[in-house]
C-alpha positions in Angstrom: 143.6 118.0 49.2 146.8 118.3 47.1 147.0 115.4 44.5 150.0 116.0 42.4 150.5 112.3 42.7 147.7 110.0 43.0 148.1 106.2 43.7 145.3 103.7 44.4 146.0 100.1 45.0 149.6 100.5 43.8 148.3 102.1 40.5 149.3 105.7 39.7 146.7 107.7 38.0 148.2 110.4 35.8 146.6 113.7 35.0 144.2 113.7 32.1 143.7 109.8 32.2 140.9 107.4 32.9 141.8 104.1 34.6 139.9 101.1 35.8 141.2 99.5 38.9 140.1 96.1 40.5 140.5 96.1 44.2 141.0 92.6 45.5 138.3 91.4 47.9 137.9 88.2 49.9 137.2 85.1 47.7 133.8 83.5 47.7 134.3 79.7 47.9 137.6 80.2 46.2 136.2 82.3 43.4 138.1 85.5 43.0 136.2 88.6 43.7 137.1 92.2 42.9 135.8 95.6 43.6 135.9 97.5 40.2 136.4 101.3 40.4 136.8 103.9 37.5 139.0 106.8 38.1 138.7 109.9 36.0 141.5 112.4 36.6 141.4 115.9 35.0 144.4 117.6 33.5 144.5 120.0 36.4 144.6 119.2 40.1 141.5 119.8 42.2 139.3 118.1 44.7 139.0 114.3 44.8 135.4 113.1 44.9 133.9 109.6 45.0 130.5 108.5 43.9 129.4 105.1 45.2 126.3 102.9 44.6 124.9 99.5 45.7 126.4 99.5 49.1 123.1 97.6 49.5 123.2 94.9 46.8 119.5 95.3 45.8 119.7 99.2 45.2 120.2 99.5 41.5 119.3 103.1 40.5 122.8 104.4 41.5 124.5 101.8 39.2 122.7 103.3 36.2 123.3 106.9 37.5 127.0 106.2 37.5 126.9 104.4 34.1 125.3 107.5 32.5 127.4 110.0 34.4 130.7 108.5 33.2 129.7 108.8 29.6 129.1 112.5 29.6 131.7 114.4 27.6 131.5 117.3 30.0 133.8 115.2 32.3 136.5 116.0 29.8 136.6 119.4 31.5 137.0 117.9 34.9 139.4 119.6 37.4 140.5 117.2 40.0 139.6 113.5 40.2 136.3 111.6 40.2 136.3 108.1 41.6 133.3 106.0 40.5 132.3 102.8 42.4 129.0 101.6 40.8 128.9 98.4 42.9 130.3 98.4 46.4 128.5 95.3 47.6 129.5 93.0 44.8 128.4 90.0 46.8 124.9 91.2 47.5 124.1 92.1 44.0 124.8 88.6 42.8 122.0 87.4 45.0 119.8 90.4 44.6 120.3 91.0 48.3 120.6 94.1 50.5 123.1 92.2 52.7 126.3 90.3 52.3 126.4 86.5 52.4 127.1 86.7 56.2 123.8 88.6 56.6 125.5 91.7 57.7 124.7 95.3 56.5 127.8 96.7 54.9 126.5 100.3 55.8 126.8 99.5 59.5 130.3 97.8 59.2 132.6 100.9 58.7 135.5 101.6 59.1 136.0 97.8 58.9 138.8 95.5 59.8 141.1 93.2 57.9 140.6 90.6 60.7 136.8 91.0 61.0 133.7 89.6 59.3 133.3 89.5 55.5 131.3 92.8 55.7 134.1 94.3 57.8 136.8 93.3 55.4 135.0 94.8 52.4 134.3 98.0 54.3 137.9 98.2 55.3 139.1 97.9 51.6 136.6 100.5 50.3 137.2 102.9 53.2 140.9 102.8 53.0 141.5 102.7 49.2 138.8 105.1 48.2 137.0 107.0 50.9 140.1 108.2 52.8 141.7 109.6 49.6 138.8 111.9 49.0 137.6 115.4 49.9 133.9 114.6 49.4 131.7 111.6 48.7 128.2 111.2 47.1 126.6 107.9 48.2 123.6 106.7 46.0 120.7 104.7 47.6 117.2 103.6 47.1 114.5 102.6 49.6 114.6 99.1 51.1 112.7 96.2 49.5 109.1 96.8 48.8 109.3 100.6 49.5 110.0 103.6 47.4 111.6 107.0 48.1 110.9 110.4 46.6 114.2 111.7 45.4 115.9 113.4 48.4 119.3 114.3 49.7 120.0 113.5 53.4 122.7 115.4 55.2 123.4 117.4 58.4 121.7 120.7 57.6 123.5 122.3 60.5 126.8 121.7 58.6 127.1 124.8 56.4 129.2 123.1 53.7 127.2 119.9 53.2 123.9 121.9 53.5 125.1 124.2 50.6 126.0 121.1 48.5 122.7 119.4 49.3 120.7 122.3 48.1 122.9 122.7 44.9 122.3 118.9 44.1 118.7 119.9 43.1 116.6 117.1 44.5 113.0 118.0 45.6 113.8 117.4 49.2 116.7 118.1 51.6 116.2 116.1 54.8 118.2 116.5 58.0 119.7 113.2 58.9 121.7 112.3 62.0 124.8 110.1 61.7 124.6 106.4 62.5 127.3 104.3 64.1 129.1 102.1 61.6 127.6 103.9 58.6 129.7 105.1 55.7 128.5 108.6 56.1 129.1 108.7 59.9 132.5 107.1 59.8 133.7 109.2 56.9 132.6 112.4 58.6 134.6 111.4 61.6 137.6 111.1 59.3 137.0 114.5 57.8 135.4 113.3 54.5 131.8 114.8 54.2 129.2 112.7 52.3 125.9 113.6 50.7 123.4 110.7 50.6 121.0 110.6 47.7 117.9 108.5 48.3 115.5 107.8 45.4 113.3 105.0 43.9 112.7 101.4 44.9 115.0 98.5 45.4 115.5 96.1 42.5 113.9 98.6 40.1 115.1 101.5 37.8 113.2 104.7 38.3 113.9 107.1 35.3 113.0 110.3 37.2 115.3 109.4 40.1 118.1 108.5 37.7 118.0 111.7 35.8 117.8 113.8 39.0 120.8 111.9 40.3 122.9 112.4 37.3 122.0 116.2 37.1 122.6 116.4 40.9 126.1 115.0 40.8 127.0 117.4 38.0 125.5 120.3 40.0 127.6 119.5 43.0 130.9 119.1 40.9 130.1 122.6 39.5 129.4 124.0 42.9 132.9 122.9 44.1 134.4 124.1 40.9 135.5 120.8 39.5 133.4 121.5 36.4 133.0 124.9 34.8 129.9 127.0 35.1 127.4 127.2 32.2 126.9 130.3 30.2 123.1 130.0 30.2 122.1 129.4 33.8 118.7 127.9 34.5 116.4 129.1 37.2 117.1 126.9 40.2 114.2 126.7 42.6 115.1 125.8 46.2 114.2 122.4 47.5 111.9 121.6 50.4 114.1 121.6 53.5 112.8 119.7 56.5 114.5 118.7 59.8 112.0 116.1 61.0 110.3 113.1 59.5 108.4 110.0 60.9 107.1 106.7 59.6 103.4 106.0 60.0 102.8 102.4 60.9 99.9 100.2 60.2 97.4 100.0 63.0 96.0 96.7 61.7 96.9 93.7 59.5 95.3 93.3 56.1 95.4 94.7 52.6 96.8 98.2 52.2 94.9 100.5 49.8 96.7 103.8 49.4 95.1 107.0 48.2 98.1 109.2 48.4 101.4 108.8 46.5 105.0 109.9 46.7 105.4 113.6 46.7 101.8 114.3 47.8 101.3 117.0 50.3 99.1 115.9 53.3 97.4 117.6 56.2 97.2 116.4 59.7 94.2 113.9 60.1 93.8 113.6 56.4 93.0 110.0 55.2 96.0 108.7 53.3 95.1 104.9 53.0 92.7 102.2 54.1 93.4 98.8 55.4 90.8 96.2 54.4 90.3 92.8 56.0 90.8 90.3 53.2 88.3 87.8 54.7 86.0 90.3 56.4 84.2 93.6 55.9 86.1 95.8 58.3 87.9 98.8 56.9 90.5 100.8 58.8 91.6 104.3 58.1 95.1 105.5 58.1 95.5 109.2 58.7 98.4 111.6 58.6 99.6 112.5 62.0 100.9 115.9 61.0 101.3 118.3 58.0 103.9 117.2 55.6 105.0 115.6 52.3 105.2 111.9 51.6 108.8 111.0 50.9 108.6 107.3 51.2 105.9 104.6 51.1 105.3 100.9 51.1 104.7 99.4 47.6 103.3 96.0 48.7 99.6 95.8 49.7 100.1 93.1 52.3 100.7 94.7 55.6 101.0 93.4 59.2 100.2 95.4 62.3 103.2 97.7 63.0 104.6 97.7 59.4 106.0 101.1 58.2 103.8 102.2 55.4 104.3 106.0 54.9 107.4 108.2 55.5 106.3 111.7 56.0 108.5 114.8 56.2 107.1 117.5 58.5 106.3 120.8 56.9 105.2 124.2 58.1 104.3 125.9 54.9 102.3 123.5 52.8 101.5 126.0 50.0 105.2 126.8 49.4 106.1 123.1 49.4 103.4 122.3 46.9 104.7 124.9 44.5 108.3 123.6 44.8 107.2 120.0 44.2 105.3 121.1 41.0 108.5 122.8 39.8 110.6 119.7 40.2 108.0 117.5 38.6 107.9 119.8 35.5 111.6 120.1 35.3 113.0 116.6 35.7 115.9 116.3 33.3 114.9 114.9 29.8 117.0 113.6 26.9 117.6 117.1 25.5 119.2 118.1 28.8 121.6 115.1 28.7 122.4 116.2 25.1 123.2 119.6 26.5 125.7 118.2 29.0 127.7 116.7 26.1 127.5 119.9 24.0 126.9 122.9 26.2 128.8 126.1 26.1 130.9 126.5 29.2 132.9 129.2 31.0 136.6 128.3 30.9 
């Protein structure tokens, strides 16, 4: 979108500047609360992209991804504007909670209302002041509490534009994901703002591999839409695993979960992936894969009740191809030298 003049919350962001803006949110017991955002505007106009994290207050990886991202000197070559929102749910993070104090899920409260619940009011401020000003968004998530996710980008793979960007991101898996009512991605899409959803790691934990893939992925997307220049020495980029369907395998019994398969493992139909042991008895129950696929999410707590979701498996047709792709990603996760390259690399002007 044309952005010769950019104003957010009555603050004009001039070309070639970096500005911190505090959006006013509802007070918490008369304690002022703000939503801090950092705006990096290049010297030349271009797309406006936001990167957000911690819509769920216990999802911390994205906060670190944005912290590392904004320190990269490659952003001095930015064309267009990057809006960074490291903590959207500022209330939830104070309590290490996924939800807001009113127990609502912020990611089911969009587009929000200034007369609605606390969650609705926060959603309204973020959506109006940030999302609607942008051409694209990248929303950073982790798994929910006591679960972990293999790094993956979720998008509508039938949408040519977002599918292209999802592949360019460079996560091991691209998963087709339908839109949900009240979600940021669904509401933004209806308003003409496509969003990529990056899921990686575990709530309340940092995962270094997930963080590095996330930082590199955002840079890859910015290059894909020509907000950052291309590199002179291009690396070989292997295509991710692309899957349209996934399902959670649920516990058939209550007891102690003993997993024998990990995130990123390829599994075959009927293969044993875990056992459930009776803590006070001798019975052992087998958990088997219900189809061929790759484990993209799993429970991290050994205590399970009957019906608990314990393994998230993405369906695959070609297991051999998928295994080679995962080996590539495991061997090529960004290390410190690659972060150094992002601050010193040769670029095409």
